[in-house]
N, C-alpha and C positions, 0 to 999 in steps of 0.2 A: 471813242477817240481818246478820252482821258486815260483809259487803261493802256492803250497803245503807246501814247506819249510817255507814260510812266515807265513802261518796259524799255523803250528806246533810250530814255535818259539813263536808266540803269546800265544799259549796254555800253554807252559812252563812258560813264563814270567807272565802269569795271576795269578800264585800262589804267594801270598804275600811274602812268604819267599824268593822266587827266585827273585822277583822284588826288594825287599829291599837289597838282596845280591849284585845284579848288581849295584845298586846305590852306595852302600858302597864300593865295590871293585874297581869300575871304577872312579866314580866321587869324592868320599871322601877319596881316598887313603888308604882304608882298615879300616878307623874309623867306628865303628858300630853306626852311627848316626840314621839310620832308623831301626825300629823293625817291624816285620811282623804284630804283634798284633795291631800296630798303623795305619795300612794302610787299606783302604777300596777302592773298585773299583770306579773309577770316569768315567763320560761319555767320550766316545771317539769321539762323533760326535759334530761338531759345524756347524754354517751356515754362508753363505756369499751371497751377491746379485749376480745373474747371469743374462744372457740375457732373461731367462724365469722365472724370479722371484728368490726367495731364493733357494739356493742349499746347500746340506749337504756335509761336508768333514769329513773324519774319520782319526784320528790318530790311532796308533797301540795299545798301552797299556797305561793306565792312572790310577793313584792312588791318592787318597786324604790322606794326613797326618793329623790324627785327634788327638786332645788333649782336654780332658774334653768336648767331644761332639761337638767341633767346628773345622772347617777346618783351618789348619795352613799353608798348602801349597798344591799345586797340582804338581805331577810329571808326565811327559810324556816321554815314551821311544818309539822311532821309530825303527822298524826292516826293514833293507834294504838289498835286494839281488841284487840291481842295482842302485847304487847311481847316482843321477842326478845332473847336473851342477847347477840347481836352488834349490838345497836342502835347502839352508838357507831360501828361500822364503816359503817353506813348514813349516819350524819351526816357522817363524814369523806369518804365517797364523794360525797355530794350537794354538799358544800362544795367538794371538790376539782374537781368538774365545773364549778361556777360560777367558780372561780378560773382554770380552764383557758381559759375563754372570754375572760378578760382578758389572757391571756399575750401576745398579739400585737396588742392594741388600740391601743397607743401612747398611751393616756390614763392619767391617775393611777389607781392601784389603789384600789378601794373594798372595804370589809369585807363578808364574807358571814356573816350571823348566823343561827344555827339554834336551834330548840327543839322539844321534843316535847310534844304534848298527849295524855294517856292517858285513855281512856274506859272502862277496865275497872273492876271493883268491888273492887279490891284493890291494896295497895301492891306495888310491884315490887322485886325483889331483883336486878335485872340490874346488871351493872357500869356505873358512871356515868362512867368515863373509860377511855381506851385503856390507860393504865398499869395500872389495876385489872384489866382484862380479861386483859392479858398476864401480870400477876403470878399470876392464878388459873390460867392455862394453863402455868405453870412457868417463865416467863422470869425470869432472875436480876436482882438489883438492879443489878449492874454493866452488864448489857445495857440495862436500863431507863433508866439514866442517859444513854444516847445516843439515846433515842427521844423525839421530840417528842410531847407529850401532847395528847390531844383530850378535852375534857370534854363531858358530856351533860347538858343541862337537861331534866328531865321534870316535868311538872305533872299531878297526878292530879285530874281534874275532879270525881270523886266523893268527894274527900277534901280539899277546900279549906277553910282556916280562914275564919271569918266575916269577919275584917278584910280578907282577900284578896277575898272575894266582893263586899264593899261597894264595891270599886274599879271594878267593871264598870259601864259606863254604856250599853252597846249591848244589842241583843237577846240577846247571850250571857249577860248577867246573869240573864235569865229561866231559862236552861238550868241554870246552875250553882246557882242558888237551889233549883230544883226537885230537882235531883239530890241536894243535900245537906240540904234541909229538907222536901222533899215538897210545896212550895207556892210561891206567888208573892206572899205577903202583904207582903213588904218593898217590892215594886215595883208596888203596885196603881195608883198614879197615873202610872206610866211609860208612854210611848207605844211601841207596837209598830211597828217600821219595816219589817222584812222578813217580812211575814205568812206567805207561802207557805213560805219556807225554815224559819221557826220552827215552823210547824205540822207540817211533814213531819218535822223533826228530833225534835220532842217525841214524835210518834207512834212513830218508830223506836226511840227510847231507852226508852219506857215500855210499848210494845205496846198503848197505848190509842188506838183509832181515833177517839174523839171529837175529838181534835185536828185530824185531817184532814177529819172530817165538816164542820167549820166553815170550811174554807179558802175555798170559793166565796162564801159569805155575807160573809166578812170582806173579800175582794178586791173584791166589789161595793161595799161601803161605802167602800173606799179610792178606787175609781174615781169615786165621787160627791164626792170631796174631803173625806171625813170621817176624822178621826183615830181610831185604834183604841187605846183605853186599856186597860191590863191588867185593871182591875176589871170593865170591860164584857166582856172575854174570859172572865173567871172566871164571870160570871153566865151567859154563854152555855154554857159547859162544864157548869155545874151543871144548867141547864135541860135540856141534852141528856142528861145522866146520869139526871135524874129521869124524863124521858120513856122512856129505855131501861129503867130499873129497874122502872117501872110496867108496861111492856110485858112484861118478863120475868116479873114477878110474876103478871100476868094469865094469860100463857100457861102458866106452871107450875101455877097454880091450876086452870085449865081441864083441863089434862092429867091432873092428880091426880083431879079429880072424875069425868072420863070413864072413866079407867082402873080406879079402885079404889073410888070412892065416899068417903064421909067416914070413913076409918079413922084411928085415933089418930095414927099416924106422919105421915100426910099433913097432918092438922090442925096438928100441931106445926110442920111446915115452913111452911105457909101463915101461921101466926101469926108465925113468925120473920121471914118476908119482909115482913109488914106492919110489924113493929117497925123493921126496917132502913129501909124506905121513909120512915117517920115521922121517923127520925133522919138522913135524907138520906145514908145509907150505900149509895149505889147500886152501887158497885163490889163491895161485899160481897154484894149480891143476886145478881150474876153468879157470884160465887165459890161461894155455898152451893147454887146451882142445878146446878153442875157438879162440885163437890168434896164427896164424902162426909166426908172428914176435916175440912174447914173447917166443914161443916154441924154435925157433932157437937161440934166445939170450941165453937161459938157456942151450941149447946143447953146445954152444961155451964155456960157463963157466964150 
């Protein structure tokens, strides 16, 4: 599951407008310094010597900033679902590989700028600089004074302040709002641009297949030249949830009736399912149908 999420996050970030939006919203404080039309995909593979010769290493997503046909900068964004203690060494390695490419180019050197996007559900305590890592591993201050530092920028997408989330203007805004608020209310009038990538990513992050159930229908609308606005998407999700909730409720009721008849416990569950459906709590219908703990928790309420 972690690998699948990592791949889907890369797919969404591979779109230039989303890539630029993440840099602008997170690294540049909302200033619109990067434009999608100025970005082109950059290589994500660099090489380093290993025991059996040269080995390749892959960063996640990389873009060149172009002006007048020349590279002005290279941006690297790492997607992580399991931050490692040595993460800062990964950054140094990726950037070192990108600088190595420039060594014999004969052209002006451009900066290589990297940051990490973390998709875990917790704050990380990993070292955020090379000096911090070395200090924790016992390197003395005298030795550190002679070591060039490398600093690590990590943004926890499940724990972004509201003022940061408001800066997003691309489809990534839907993702960060859902992760932090559980919904898309703030963006109901915003247009969805990358339908398939967004649906796949939301399904992977939430485990809710309703998102991907809608992909074909939404893509067909886009082919017809129609814009997909988030409020319409929400309506479709709710309709799909209602349809599924009713089906689960009906199936559960039939199974109860056939297996045991109208016994007090079964009537109690059927009544609970009816209440949940009336309150449009369709995900809860699924939960109580499969989880005895959740079922009895709601009985008590």
